[in-house]
BAFI-3210 file (N, C-alpha, C; in Angstrom, 3 decimals, decimal comma, padded with zeros to 6 digits):
// residues 329
n [1|2|3|4|5|6|7|8|9|10|11|12|13|14|15|16|17|18|19|20|21|22|23|24|25|26|27|28|29|30|31|32|33|34|35|36|37|38|39|40|41|42|43|44|45|46|47|48|49|50|51|52|53|54|55|56|57|58|59|60|61|62|63|64|65|66|67|68|69|70|71|72|73|74|75|76|77|78|79|80|81|82|83|84|85|86|87|88|89|90|91|92|93|94|95|96|97|98|99|100|101|102|103|104|105|106|107|108|109|110|111|112|113|114|115|116|117|118|119|120|121|122|123|124|125|126|127|128|129|130|131|132|133|134|135|136|137|138|139|140|141|142|143|144|145|146|147|148|149|150|151|152|153|154|155|156|157|158|159|160|161|162|163|164|165|166|167|168|169|170|171|172|173|174|175|176|177|178|179|180|181|182|183|184|185|186|187|188|189|190|191|192|193|194|195|196|197|198|199|200|201|202|203|204|205|206|207|208|209|210|211|212|213|214|215|216|217|218|219|220|221|222|223|224|225|226|227|228|229|230|231|232|233|234|235|236|237|238|239|240|241|242|243|244|245|246|247|248|249|250|251|252|253|254|255|256|257|258|259|260|261|262|263|264|265|266|267|268|269|270|271|272|273|274|275|276|277|278|279|280|281|282|283|284|285|286|287|288|289|290|291|292|293|294|295|296|297|298|299|300|301|302|303|304|305|306|307|308|309|310|311|312|313|314|315|316|317|318|319|320|321|322|323|324|325|326|327|328|329]
n.u [-053,012|-053,948|-053,872|-055,738|-055,243|-057,010|-056,245|-056,413|-057,824|-058,320|-058,821|-060,427|-061,835|-060,110|-058,411|-056,271|-054,355|-054,038|-053,165|-050,451|-049,776|-050,689|-053,969|-054,167|-051,856|-051,658|-051,057|-052,201|-051,861|-049,245|-048,590|-048,870|-052,003|-052,840|-050,810|-051,819|-053,507|-052,037|-050,043|-051,760|-052,369|-049,606|-049,109|-050,659|-049,162|-049,643|-049,728|-049,438|-049,004|-049,184|-051,511|-051,505|-053,649|-053,060|-053,005|-053,599|-050,886|-049,004|-046,370|-045,424|-046,953|-046,192|-043,238|-043,251|-044,616|-042,716|-040,527|-041,439|-042,603|-042,134|-043,628|-044,282|-044,972|-047,168|-047,756|-050,307|-051,639|-054,618|-055,844|-058,284|-060,530|-062,896|-064,415|-065,126|-065,345|-064,187|-061,637|-061,004|-061,176|-058,824|-056,690|-057,131|-055,505|-053,550|-054,667|-055,266|-056,151|-057,857|-058,907|-058,151|-059,674|-059,115|-059,904|-057,933|-058,400|-059,582|-059,364|-059,512|-060,910|-060,297|-060,374|-058,337|-057,467|-059,568|-060,046|-058,761|-059,803|-062,189|-064,995|-066,961|-068,079|-067,298|-066,337|-067,768|-066,976|-068,505|-070,002|-071,743|-074,002|-075,594|-076,471|-077,505|-078,435|-076,133|-074,682|-073,809|-075,651|-075,490|-077,837|-078,823|-079,275|-081,128|-079,127|-076,958|-075,698|-075,071|-077,626|-078,317|-077,061|-077,750|-077,697|-077,459|-080,124|-083,554|-085,265|-084,649|-083,581|-081,514|-078,535|-075,957|-073,194|-071,277|-067,876|-065,831|-063,893|-063,308|-063,011|-062,804|-063,240|-064,316|-063,074|-063,203|-065,982|-066,198|-064,875|-066,338|-068,577|-067,630|-066,917|-069,436|-070,959|-069,372|-070,420|-072,821|-074,685|-073,074|-073,162|-073,721|-071,420|-069,495|-068,653|-069,534|-068,272|-069,625|-071,980|-070,956|-070,626|-073,435|-074,118|-072,823|-074,208|-076,677|-076,257|-075,753|-073,785|-072,493|-071,812|-070,527|-071,392|-069,419|-069,235|-067,115|-065,024|-064,259|-064,391|-062,638|-062,962|-061,001|-061,446|-062,210|-061,842|-062,967|-063,682|-060,923|-059,613|-061,079|-060,318|-057,596|-057,894|-058,874|-056,975|-054,956|-055,935|-055,967|-053,589|-051,412|-050,377|-047,677|-045,057|-042,922|-039,454|-038,038|-039,035|-039,543|-039,185|-041,867|-043,725|-046,602|-048,309|-051,159|-052,680|-054,107|-051,274|-049,315|-046,143|-043,028|-039,758|-037,295|-038,892|-039,649|-041,063|-042,380|-043,536|-046,041|-049,259|-050,025|-052,226|-055,440|-055,022|-053,398|-051,124|-047,883|-045,353|-041,770|-039,320|-040,831|-041,961|-043,521|-044,675|-045,508|-048,369|-051,470|-052,466|-054,852|-056,461|-055,626|-053,617|-050,398|-047,824|-044,284|-041,872|-043,161|-044,308|-045,779|-046,839|-047,377|-050,256|-053,503|-054,868|-057,249|-058,987|-057,875|-055,723|-052,422|-050,148|-046,736|-044,030|-045,372|-046,345|-047,673|-048,769|-049,613|-052,561|-055,956|-058,098|-059,635|-058,234|-057,214|-054,435|-051,915|-049,064|-045,810|-046,913|-047,990|-049,611|-050,229|-051,044|-052,521|-053,236]
n.v [182,398|179,539|175,961|173,149|169,840|167,129|163,750|161,621|159,290|155,578|154,048|151,641|150,379|149,788|147,753|144,881|146,609|149,130|148,544|148,841|150,895|154,399|155,458|157,825|157,539|155,510|154,026|155,223|154,811|154,881|157,038|158,467|158,900|161,111|162,951|163,846|165,812|167,547|168,732|170,279|172,188|173,091|174,622|176,888|178,840|180,670|179,730|179,917|178,088|174,512|172,659|169,401|166,960|164,371|160,948|157,691|155,655|157,913|158,813|158,054|159,420|162,072|161,959|161,455|163,779|165,836|165,343|165,663|167,879|171,405|173,338|175,343|173,578|171,942|169,134|167,736|165,463|163,811|162,172|161,174|159,808|161,637|162,742|165,016|167,754|168,075|167,209|169,479|171,344|171,056|172,462|174,998|176,800|177,645|178,926|181,913|183,321|183,165|179,890|176,759|173,746|170,281|167,043|164,091|161,715|161,514|162,403|165,238|167,434|170,470|174,164|175,379|177,963|180,089|181,046|183,096|185,357|185,399|186,729|185,806|184,269|181,756|178,714|175,648|172,828|170,768|167,690|166,600|163,884|160,756|158,517|159,896|159,067|157,993|159,824|162,926|165,618|169,001|171,710|174,415|178,043|180,356|181,977|180,532|179,946|178,042|176,535|174,501|171,043|167,846|164,681|161,717|161,697|160,535|161,581|163,332|165,967|167,499|166,820|167,277|166,446|166,375|166,787|166,951|169,274|172,444|175,936|178,535|181,825|183,384|182,857|183,245|182,919|180,185|178,972|179,737|178,389|175,913|175,586|175,631|173,432|171,436|171,636|170,121|167,337|164,516|162,915|159,466|159,247|161,093|164,318|166,586|168,499|169,833|170,453|172,632|174,525|174,706|176,352|178,534|179,557|179,700|182,031|184,060|183,725|183,626|181,008|179,929|177,499|175,384|173,508|170,755|169,310|166,672|164,073|161,631|158,929|157,386|155,534|152,928|149,559|149,118|151,599|152,796|151,155|152,060|154,733|154,489|153,611|155,674|157,959|156,956|157,058|159,692|160,560|159,590|157,410|155,051|153,532|150,720|150,937|148,864|145,691|142,169|138,767|137,550|139,493|141,458|144,553|146,177|149,087|151,380|151,854|151,820|151,425|150,798|151,538|148,681|146,612|143,246|141,728|138,791|136,630|137,100|138,960|142,274|144,835|145,969|149,030|148,771|149,086|149,091|148,306|149,176|147,025|144,684|141,563|139,996|136,845|134,490|134,928|136,740|140,014|142,414|145,466|146,140|147,137|147,004|146,754|147,408|145,341|142,826|139,763|137,952|135,244|132,584|133,097|134,488|137,502|139,932|143,042|143,624|144,341|144,550|144,619|145,604|143,441|140,934|137,735|135,962|133,023|130,739|131,215|132,224|134,982|137,655|139,567|140,783|141,663|142,004|143,572|141,658|139,066|135,891|134,029|130,784|128,454|126,003|126,609]
n.w [028,760|030,611|030,664|031,515|031,925|032,489|033,521|035,169|035,337|035,496|033,188|032,882|031,025|029,084|029,830|029,512|029,060|030,172|032,772|032,770|031,101|031,073|030,156|028,092|026,916|025,291|021,908|018,842|015,321|015,553|017,549|020,821|022,208|023,511|022,546|019,959|020,849|022,366|020,736|019,310|021,469|022,063|019,469|019,661|020,987|022,850|025,366|028,700|030,943|031,663|033,386|034,804|035,690|037,465|038,245|038,081|037,361|037,432|037,335|034,889|032,974|033,623|033,134|030,426|029,449|030,203|028,887|026,340|025,747|025,702|027,368|030,208|032,920|035,718|037,846|039,373|041,884|041,564|044,123|045,096|043,203|042,173|040,204|037,446|038,052|040,391|039,705|038,070|040,235|041,623|040,372|040,793|042,517|040,617|038,623|036,930|034,913|031,727|030,689|029,087|029,069|028,543|027,950|027,528|026,325|024,092|020,280|018,407|015,588|015,387|015,478|017,537|017,750|017,697|020,256|020,860|019,952|021,196|022,755|024,479|027,534|027,426|025,739|024,343|022,820|020,585|019,043|016,233|016,671|015,847|017,671|020,178|022,587|023,953|025,130|026,823|025,949|024,326|024,807|022,951|022,462|020,256|019,566|019,530|021,910|024,797|026,824|028,446|029,584|028,748|030,183|028,373|027,138|026,391|024,583|021,312|022,139|021,471|019,365|019,729|020,832|023,996|024,125|025,568|025,589|026,365|026,476|029,047|029,489|031,549|034,140|036,915|037,447|036,482|038,709|040,859|040,305|040,547|043,145|044,231|043,216|044,489|047,057|046,876|046,974|045,725|042,704|042,351|043,499|042,499|041,256|038,666|035,985|033,975|035,705|036,747|034,598|034,081|036,258|035,804|033,709|034,690|036,063|034,191|032,494|029,067|027,079|024,258|021,676|019,777|016,958|016,276|013,504|013,250|015,589|017,751|019,449|021,968|024,106|024,617|023,411|020,942|019,880|019,969|018,100|015,799|015,827|015,084|012,607|011,492|011,717|010,344|007,834|007,484|006,866|008,432|007,928|007,101|005,383|005,893|005,185|004,008|002,684|003,777|001,967|000,226|001,330|001,636|001,506|002,446|002,074|004,209|006,572|009,597|009,823|011,597|010,848|010,622|011,258|010,703|008,075|006,712|003,886|004,589|004,991|005,467|006,896|005,665|007,831|009,972|012,839|013,665|015,716|016,599|016,116|015,548|014,299|011,750|010,521|008,085|008,229|008,635|009,144|010,025|010,689|013,256|016,070|017,147|019,433|020,434|019,553|018,925|018,067|015,706|014,497|012,151|012,041|012,059|012,272|013,440|014,124|016,633|019,660|020,719|023,327|023,954|023,218|022,879|022,053|019,304|018,199|015,995|015,967|015,508|014,727|016,920|019,364|022,671|024,074|026,778|027,717|027,343|027,046|026,048|023,343|022,228|019,803|017,642|015,064]
ca.u [-054,041|-053,708|-054,379|-055,798|-055,379|-057,282|-055,796|-056,135|-058,580|-057,689|-058,920|-060,700|-062,293|-059,003|-057,599|-055,327|-053,162|-053,879|-052,637|-049,213|-049,880|-051,727|-054,925|-053,800|-050,366|-051,659|-050,886|-052,710|-051,102|-047,663|-048,356|-049,703|-053,313|-052,600|-049,936|-052,301|-054,016|-050,933|-049,601|-052,554|-052,105|-048,385|-049,302|-051,386|-048,196|-049,999|-050,017|-048,315|-048,667|-050,189|-051,619|-051,947|-054,251|-052,726|-053,472|-053,055|-049,449|-048,651|-044,969|-045,205|-047,587|-045,224|-041,853|-043,527|-044,745|-041,579|-039,686|-041,827|-043,211|-041,397|-044,549|-043,949|-045,902|-047,309|-048,376|-051,037|-052,170|-056,014|-055,705|-059,542|-061,377|-064,273|-065,322|-064,350|-065,213|-063,113|-060,218|-060,437|-060,977|-057,487|-056,034|-057,573|-054,438|-052,572|-055,572|-055,431|-056,533|-058,691|-058,317|-058,521|-059,797|-059,051|-059,794|-057,175|-058,653|-060,185|-058,849|-060,619|-060,474|-061,003|-059,437|-058,519|-057,273|-060,752|-060,096|-057,832|-060,980|-063,604|-065,599|-067,936|-067,537|-066,629|-066,516|-067,878|-066,914|-069,493|-070,081|-073,348|-073,940|-076,888|-076,814|-077,269|-078,779|-075,240|-073,946|-074,185|-075,908|-075,576|-078,906|-078,685|-080,556|-081,278|-077,913|-075,849|-075,217|-075,636|-078,736|-078,130|-076,370|-078,596|-076,914|-078,275|-081,613|-084,361|-085,895|-083,624|-083,690|-080,183|-077,619|-074,752|-072,492|-070,284|-066,799|-064,597|-062,974|-063,824|-062,380|-063,591|-062,784|-064,545|-062,558|-063,443|-067,340|-065,931|-064,655|-067,496|-069,588|-067,273|-067,193|-070,952|-070,998|-068,741|-071,175|-073,884|-074,379|-072,430|-073,791|-072,925|-069,686|-068,837|-069,111|-069,428|-067,785|-070,799|-072,845|-070,555|-071,081|-074,852|-074,015|-072,159|-075,117|-077,711|-075,884|-075,669|-072,752|-072,530|-070,997|-070,806|-071,231|-068,800|-069,206|-065,714|-065,149|-064,046|-064,171|-062,434|-062,783|-059,957|-061,622|-062,549|-061,062|-063,550|-063,282|-059,546|-059,271|-061,736|-059,636|-056,500|-058,166|-059,172|-055,723|-054,070|-056,627|-055,907|-052,352|-050,484|-049,836|-046,229|-044,755|-041,342|-038,283|-037,830|-039,992|-038,933|-039,754|-043,345|-044,346|-047,480|-048,774|-052,526|-052,720|-053,147|-050,524|-048,189|-045,187|-041,960|-038,391|-036,644|-039,635|-039,500|-042,351|-042,130|-044,367|-047,368|-049,955|-050,193|-053,118|-055,328|-055,399|-052,390|-050,025|-047,086|-044,302|-040,504|-038,848|-041,762|-041,952|-044,776|-044,134|-046,433|-049,483|-052,119|-052,868|-055,511|-057,473|-054,800|-052,658|-049,572|-046,858|-042,896|-041,180|-044,335|-044,215|-047,030|-046,213|-048,361|-051,387|-054,551|-055,312|-058,198|-059,557|-056,954|-054,687|-051,431|-049,094|-045,374|-043,339|-046,292|-045,998|-048,964|-048,243|-050,685|-053,867|-056,741|-059,357|-059,283|-057,815|-056,532|-053,313|-051,159|-047,653|-044,996|-047,740|-047,782|-050,675|-049,787|-052,166|-052,156|-053,913]
ca.v [181,333|178,291|174,811|171,979|168,472|165,971|162,376|160,626|157,924|154,214|153,251|150,453|149,853|149,130|146,739|144,855|147,481|150,248|148,077|149,271|152,145|155,322|155,505|158,773|157,235|154,362|154,744|154,933|155,252|155,178|158,002|158,390|159,615|162,735|163,691|164,625|167,133|168,452|169,313|171,553|173,111|173,777|175,286|177,933|179,801|181,629|178,965|180,241|176,904|173,626|171,849|168,317|166,336|162,949|159,849|156,326|155,627|159,453|159,082|157,741|160,611|163,289|161,724|161,582|165,224|166,697|164,891|165,694|169,208|172,485|174,484|175,096|172,420|171,526|168,053|167,547|164,209|163,470|161,192|160,702|159,924|162,068|163,276|165,944|169,039|167,489|167,274|170,899|172,166|170,868|173,418|176,518|177,886|178,028|179,596|183,267|183,936|182,400|178,536|175,802|172,443|169,205|165,786|163,747|160,311|161,734|163,185|166,108|168,329|171,782|175,320|176,127|179,594|180,862|181,538|184,353|186,516|185,047|187,656|185,257|183,839|180,503|178,010|174,482|172,389|169,576|166,922|166,080|162,373|160,078|157,925|161,009|158,576|157,528|161,101|164,268|166,568|170,314|172,435|175,721|178,932|180,771|182,575|179,453|179,733|176,819|176,595|173,112|169,755|166,684|163,332|160,358|161,959|159,712|162,053|163,998|167,483|167,751|165,740|167,707|165,652|166,960|165,925|167,281|170,302|173,659|177,151|179,243|183,034|183,898|181,692|183,328|182,238|178,909|178,328|179,868|177,159|174,382|175,442|175,405|172,048|170,550|171,764|169,439|165,926|163,792|161,668|158,046|159,433|162,062|165,782|166,867|169,875|170,206|171,091|174,093|175,072|175,130|177,267|179,754|179,906|180,135|183,342|184,913|183,492|183,240|180,001|179,600|176,216|175,263|172,046|170,177|168,791|165,449|163,627|160,294|158,509|156,337|155,438|151,645|148,892|149,236|152,903|153,119|150,676|153,013|156,000|154,117|153,552|157,277|158,660|156,364|157,757|161,170|161,073|159,158|156,229|154,970|152,099|150,383|151,148|147,553|144,358|140,751|138,047|137,462|140,459|142,244|145,504|146,668|150,491|152,248|151,040|152,510|150,255|151,458|150,725|147,574|145,531|142,144|141,062|137,732|135,783|137,676|140,236|143,320|145,588|147,525|149,444|148,068|150,134|147,896|149,211|148,965|145,760|143,575|140,402|139,260|135,915|133,428|135,596|137,781|140,998|143,516|146,171|145,802|147,937|146,078|147,510|147,523|143,823|141,898|138,599|137,338|134,174|131,448|133,517|135,297|138,356|141,106|143,849|143,113|145,348|143,909|145,401|145,447|142,134|139,891|136,633|135,501|131,923|129,697|131,219|133,074|135,614|138,964|139,464|141,878|140,986|143,027|143,523|140,430|137,858|134,901|133,121|129,946|127,620|125,043|126,922]
ca.w [028,738|031,066|030,100|032,423|031,385|033,605|033,189|036,363|035,238|035,307|031,863|033,163|029,694|027,962|030,508|030,546|028,613|031,122|033,983|032,662|030,207|031,034|028,876|027,086|026,314|024,378|020,724|017,609|014,199|015,975|018,600|022,017|022,004|024,069|021,592|019,074|021,411|023,117|019,589|019,037|022,392|021,585|018,299|020,153|021,112|024,038|026,680|029,972|031,833|031,481|034,780|034,495|036,872|037,394|039,141|037,814|036,577|037,271|037,117|033,433|032,424|034,064|032,378|029,003|029,182|030,500|027,997|024,999|025,693|026,480|027,919|031,558|033,586|037,015|037,984|040,511|041,801|042,088|044,967|045,260|041,907|042,742|039,333|036,625|038,825|041,691|039,083|037,671|041,465|042,129|039,556|040,990|042,750|039,421|037,381|037,380|033,695|030,977|030,950|028,133|029,676|027,580|028,382|026,296|025,673|022,441|019,337|017,762|014,590|015,992|015,343|018,911|017,741|017,882|021,487|020,967|019,618|021,715|023,799|025,322|028,641|027,365|024,381|024,557|021,492|020,378|017,690|016,117|016,602|015,569|018,833|021,258|023,799|024,731|025,352|027,339|024,797|024,750|023,931|022,608|022,185|018,926|019,274|019,536|023,389|025,453|027,585|029,365|029,062|029,416|030,058|027,832|026,871|025,822|023,312|020,532|022,245|020,711|018,785|019,886|021,944|024,714|023,727|026,883|025,102|026,780|026,716|029,605|029,486|032,929|034,930|038,137|037,424|036,540|040,042|041,608|040,046|040,851|044,729|044,660|042,794|045,625|048,384|046,757|046,796|044,469|041,892|042,292|044,066|041,636|041,019|037,244|035,498|033,512|036,442|037,181|033,407|034,101|037,316|035,019|032,753|035,586|036,727|033,210|031,437|027,652|026,529|022,834|021,210|018,422|016,301|015,580|012,239|013,614|016,965|017,551|020,860|022,224|025,485|024,673|022,510|019,493|019,240|019,702|016,680|014,840|015,589|014,573|011,021|010,944|011,768|009,191|006,409|007,583|006,841|009,442|007,236|006,838|004,902|006,111|004,258|003,322|003,247|003,406|000,864|000,114|002,156|000,841|002,320|002,228|002,636|004,934|007,559|009,966|010,125|011,871|010,201|011,540|011,218|009,942|007,439|005,788|003,619|005,290|004,682|006,638|006,360|005,995|009,211|011,004|013,165|013,953|016,509|016,358|016,100|015,588|013,338|011,198|009,478|007,687|009,096|008,021|010,103|009,596|011,563|014,525|016,769|017,737|020,143|019,975|019,814|018,841|017,007|014,864|013,660|011,779|012,699|011,157|013,314|012,895|015,196|017,872|020,123|021,194|023,909|023,757|023,203|022,842|021,063|018,955|017,286|015,657|016,520|014,276|015,465|017,351|020,795|023,284|025,036|027,486|027,528|027,699|027,018|024,889|022,973|021,261|019,367|016,667|013,960]
c.u [-053,227|-054,442|-054,554|-056,125|-055,703|-057,100|-055,654|-056,958|-057,516|-057,800|-059,366|-061,467|-061,335|-058,045|-057,677|-054,154|-052,922|-053,286|-051,154|-048,902|-050,854|-052,699|-054,427|-052,433|-050,510|-051,717|-051,984|-051,917|-049,649|-047,620|-049,302|-050,977|-053,291|-051,565|-050,767|-052,962|-052,922|-050,166|-050,325|-052,364|-050,613|-048,393|-049,848|-050,333|-048,423|-050,303|-048,869|-047,842|-049,740|-050,372|-052,197|-052,460|-053,989|-053,236|-052,884|-051,716|-048,981|-047,265|-044,713|-045,765|-046,544|-044,027|-042,166|-043,702|-043,777|-040,718|-040,187|-042,167|-042,511|-042,356|-044,243|-045,116|-046,070|-048,000|-049,165|-051,760|-053,593|-056,111|-057,236|-060,304|-062,789|-064,978|-064,468|-064,416|-064,288|-061,743|-059,942|-060,176|-059,360|-056,399|-056,175|-056,261|-053,548|-053,526|-055,943|-055,774|-057,310|-057,931|-058,940|-058,623|-059,909|-058,835|-059,243|-057,285|-059,416|-059,261|-059,813|-060,010|-061,002|-059,900|-059,513|-057,991|-058,196|-060,893|-059,491|-058,738|-061,989|-063,939|-066,733|-067,200|-066,852|-066,972|-066,865|-067,887|-067,620|-069,410|-071,337|-073,066|-075,399|-077,363|-076,703|-077,578|-077,533|-074,287|-074,677|-074,555|-076,050|-076,912|-078,438|-079,684|-080,368|-079,801|-076,792|-075,195|-075,958|-076,578|-078,701|-077,296|-077,203|-078,106|-078,098|-079,641|-082,361|-085,107|-084,876|-083,895|-082,551|-079,401|-076,261|-073,920|-071,427|-068,919|-065,495|-063,643|-063,641|-062,802|-063,491|-062,683|-063,030|-064,361|-063,018|-064,970|-067,227|-065,827|-065,538|-068,431|-068,857|-067,256|-068,656|-071,312|-070,396|-069,541|-072,268|-073,747|-073,986|-073,523|-073,211|-071,499|-069,037|-069,384|-068,628|-069,157|-068,787|-071,862|-072,275|-070,666|-072,582|-074,928|-073,748|-073,491|-076,350|-077,474|-075,312|-074,606|-073,310|-071,650|-071,395|-070,600|-070,691|-068,811|-067,679|-066,196|-065,071|-063,899|-063,708|-062,081|-061,811|-060,063|-062,079|-061,842|-061,680|-063,317|-061,913|-059,286|-059,933|-060,856|-058,199|-056,809|-058,255|-057,795|-054,736|-054,654|-056,337|-054,543|-051,153|-050,015|-048,371|-045,594|-043,185|-040,380|-037,982|-038,746|-039,185|-039,650|-040,824|-044,162|-045,428|-048,134|-050,185|-052,696|-054,086|-052,436|-049,523|-047,129|-043,778|-040,753|-037,956|-037,528|-039,541|-040,822|-042,125|-043,078|-045,814|-047,949|-050,376|-050,989|-054,454|-055,417|-054,618|-051,514|-049,196|-045,670|-042,929|-040,132|-039,491|-041,527|-043,274|-044,395|-045,282|-047,896|-050,067|-052,638|-053,639|-056,270|-056,757|-053,907|-051,562|-048,349|-045,357|-042,665|-042,244|-044,043|-045,550|-046,542|-047,347|-049,856|-052,240|-055,131|-056,367|-058,765|-058,953|-056,073|-053,775|-050,443|-047,774|-044,864|-044,517|-046,024|-047,303|-048,691|-049,168|-052,184|-054,469|-057,825|-059,046|-059,022|-057,067|-055,556|-052,294|-049,860|-046,863|-045,878|-047,684|-048,971|-050,395|-051,018|-051,675|-052,841|-053,021]
c.v [180,237|177,115|173,620|170,841|167,405|164,538|161,487|159,231|156,580|153,571|151,914|149,604|149,390|148,341|145,487|145,888|148,708|149,981|148,788|150,617|153,159|155,303|156,501|158,433|155,975|154,856|154,310|155,387|155,750|156,333|157,994|159,289|161,130|163,493|164,589|165,972|167,980|168,981|170,494|172,442|173,935|174,801|176,668|179,099|180,679|181,017|179,259|179,008|175,887|172,792|170,583|167,573|164,901|162,095|158,476|156,545|157,116|159,716|158,862|159,069|161,837|163,037|161,948|163,155|166,178|166,550|165,458|167,275|170,366|173,654|174,035|174,393|172,460|170,303|167,784|166,235|164,439|162,218|160,261|160,621|160,384|163,108|164,469|167,295|168,886|167,682|168,690|171,685|172,207|171,962|174,760|177,206|178,290|178,773|180,960|183,936|182,929|180,882|177,676|174,464|171,103|167,867|164,900|162,343|160,397|162,500|164,077|166,869|169,535|172,929|175,860|177,676|180,550|181,603|182,850|185,588|186,523|186,124|186,975|184,730|182,503|179,837|176,572|173,772|170,905|168,981|166,280|164,697|161,915|159,459|158,688|160,455|158,185|158,803|162,193|165,024|167,823|171,019|173,715|176,757|179,422|181,533|181,774|179,354|178,526|177,269|175,559|171,918|168,829|165,311|162,274|160,799|160,843|160,137|163,103|165,434|168,059|166,709|166,210|167,345|166,311|166,218|166,266|168,023|171,515|174,865|178,178|180,840|183,656|182,786|181,903|182,602|180,845|178,175|178,611|178,686|175,849|174,540|175,234|174,047|171,135|170,512|170,569|167,946|165,250|162,842|160,581|158,348|160,440|163,389|166,264|168,260|170,427|170,873|172,430|174,890|175,683|176,224|178,550|180,291|180,409|181,700|184,141|184,727|183,105|182,300|179,615|178,185|175,977|174,006|171,674|169,531|167,208|165,085|162,060|159,774|157,296|155,779|153,739|150,869|149,285|150,558|153,242|152,417|151,655|154,151|155,739|154,220|155,071|157,950|158,007|156,905|159,147|161,535|160,435|157,983|156,399|153,566|152,094|150,579|149,848|146,497|143,230|140,205|137,642|138,213|141,279|143,384|145,930|147,847|150,684|151,405|152,031|151,360|150,805|150,533|149,677|146,477|144,202|141,432|140,088|136,788|136,044|138,773|141,154|144,258|145,114|147,777|148,941|149,077|148,970|148,677|148,590|147,628|144,443|142,703|139,996|138,168|134,763|133,741|136,506|138,714|142,165|144,264|146,025|146,722|147,071|147,121|147,228|145,813|142,931|140,909|137,943|136,417|133,034|131,822|134,242|136,248|139,562|141,768|143,548|144,309|144,547|144,900|145,152|144,089|141,020|138,980|136,039|134,459|131,118|129,790|132,242|133,776|137,016|138,787|141,014|141,335|141,946|142,666|142,141|139,174|137,094|134,172|132,160|128,754|126,596|125,377|126,892]
c.w [029,675|030,471|031,379|031,707|032,486|032,703|034,162|036,301|034,932|034,026|031,985|032,069|028,688|028,846|029,617|030,266|029,415|032,468|033,817|032,051|030,693|029,932|027,771|026,475|025,197|022,919|019,680|016,482|014,621|016,892|019,603|021,710|022,228|023,157|020,501|019,476|021,734|021,949|019,099|020,021|022,175|020,296|018,711|020,190|022,326|025,344|027,887|030,671|031,389|032,884|034,334|035,897|036,763|038,385|038,759|036,821|036,284|036,871|035,512|032,601|032,499|033,302|031,090|028,722|029,132|029,394|026,498|024,695|026,157|026,955|029,261|032,087|035,002|036,950|039,352|040,481|042,259|042,704|045,103|043,774|042,147|041,632|038,654|037,449|039,961|040,827|038,875|039,033|041,715|041,446|039,945|041,803|041,731|038,401|037,865|036,080|032,788|030,794|029,638|028,986|028,588|028,234|027,279|026,014|024,370|021,617|018,607|016,544|014,820|015,709|016,827|018,800|017,896|019,331|021,687|020,725|020,250|022,691|024,666|026,619|028,634|026,105|024,870|023,128|021,472|018,989|017,659|016,009|016,302|016,809|020,115|022,470|024,673|025,286|026,329|026,195|025,014|023,973|023,977|022,409|020,674|018,630|019,422|020,787|024,007|026,702|028,699|028,710|029,723|028,906|029,536|027,737|026,191|024,553|022,730|020,721|021,743|020,356|019,186|021,153|022,576|024,437|024,654|026,282|025,510|026,792|027,759|030,016|030,984|033,866|036,430|038,410|037,597|038,014|041,118|041,651|040,454|042,396|044,925|044,309|044,033|046,872|048,158|046,898|045,691|043,736|041,681|042,631|043,491|041,608|039,586|036,887|034,863|034,430|037,011|035,793|033,578|035,241|036,573|034,156|033,411|035,952|035,577|032,300|030,125|027,264|025,147|022,551|019,955|018,091|015,982|014,518|012,402|015,184|017,163|018,925|020,959|023,627|025,663|023,462|021,002|019,061|019,223|018,428|015,564|014,575|014,949|012,985|010,547|010,895|010,806|007,783|006,356|007,496|007,645|009,037|006,943|006,674|005,371|004,933|003,471|003,676|002,904|002,175|001,190|001,059|001,361|001,934|001,651|002,731|003,220|006,039|008,120|010,406|010,434|011,192|011,412|011,608|010,505|009,166|006,508|005,379|004,565|004,613|005,446|006,060|005,888|007,381|010,313|011,258|014,201|014,476|016,164|016,745|015,941|014,236|012,993|010,136|009,515|008,420|008,274|009,195|009,633|010,660|013,056|014,981|017,505|018,277|019,543|020,335|019,855|017,896|016,752|013,887|013,298|012,305|011,705|012,385|012,665|014,107|016,457|018,327|020,929|021,839|023,596|024,058|023,531|021,716|020,837|018,003|017,075|016,092|015,272|015,340|015,735|018,824|021,352|024,322|025,461|027,275|028,165|027,848|025,777|024,797|021,976|020,971|018,435|015,321|012,576]
res [m|k|v|i|i|p|l|a|g|k|g|t|r|l|r|p|h|t|h|v|v|p|k|p|m|l|k|v|a|g|r|p|v|m|s|y|v|m|d|d|v|q|r|l|g|n|v|e|q|v|v|y|i|t|g|h|l|k|d|k|v|e|a|y|a|r|a|t|y|d|i|p|s|v|f|i|e|q|a|v|q|d|g|t|a|g|a|v|a|l|a|k|p|y|v|d|q|p|v|l|i|i|f|v|d|t|i|f|d|a|d|l|s|i|v|k|d|s|t|d|d|g|i|i|w|t|k|e|v|e|d|y|q|r|f|g|v|v|v|t|d|s|n|g|h|m|t|k|i|v|e|k|p|s|e|p|i|s|r|r|a|n|i|g|l|y|y|i|r|n|w|q|l|l|y|e|g|i|d|h|v|l|t|t|a|p|n|k|g|e|w|y|l|t|d|a|f|q|y|m|i|d|h|g|a|k|i|r|v|v|d|v|e|g|w|y|d|a|g|q|l|e|t|l|l|d|t|n|r|t|m|l|a|k|g|r|a|r|r|p|a|q|l|g|a|g|a|t|i|v|e|p|v|y|i|e|d|g|c|t|i|e|h|a|t|v|g|p|n|v|s|l|g|a|g|s|v|v|r|h|a|t|v|c|d|t|v|a|g|d|g|v|q|i|l|n|a|a|l|h|d|s|f|l|g|d|h|v|v|v|d|g|v|k|g|c|m|s|i|g|d|h|s|a|i|r|g|d|a]
***
């Protein structure tokens, strides 16, 4: 099996952090978002090659993937952001067998091993949601096969949201569909992979729809903080080996060893990177990078990059690397 990982996007909804860090490498509960997905891929054990479709900050993505995972890999730049179909099209020269396609700005609870015994032309994983109007939703027939995807429906024709996780056994028909989609007029400058799936269905393919147990978005600040909370609650919590004078920890938290916490309350739902300092402060529902200093402050619902200084302020904030905010709180 081959795996395609499209991650060329600029992550504009997570700026300023994505000016210097690729969106899939932003951390929740002490780990890059993409690592949760890639660990699942590595556990499959039958992956012949991973094809990464890169773009924004591509050198950082490639360096991280090569250093972290021992799966044979190739890296292709998507120079023009022309949509998900355009991204997967770039992998065509490397695809000669069934393929798993994963968009890694989310984390999911899914049993990927079911692909080993699948006899369908493909599998699309979904998550049932209440706010179906925000998503592309998948409509199925009585046998649990996809009939169509409808973007942001006004009527509840389905509540099964497309989460960006697909297995395609009939890879030849997939690329026939992508080639067809790329000959059509783009939708607001983009071509969508879901239109290629519709082509497959219209040409007789059976794509099974499988619900995941959990789906955690990390594509914007609010959902990234929610995902951090979830990962901490699901077993990623970690207390430091030592605490300073007057330190209080409210579980769950992820705190690297070597952090200094003095006369401060940290938690719940805080991730704190290596070498950080929290002193005379309270921090909750916050992700902070390495070397951060939080002094005389009261923070909540915040995302702080590496080597940020926050001194004498209260509230919630999103601050990029090597920045300082000082006040008189």
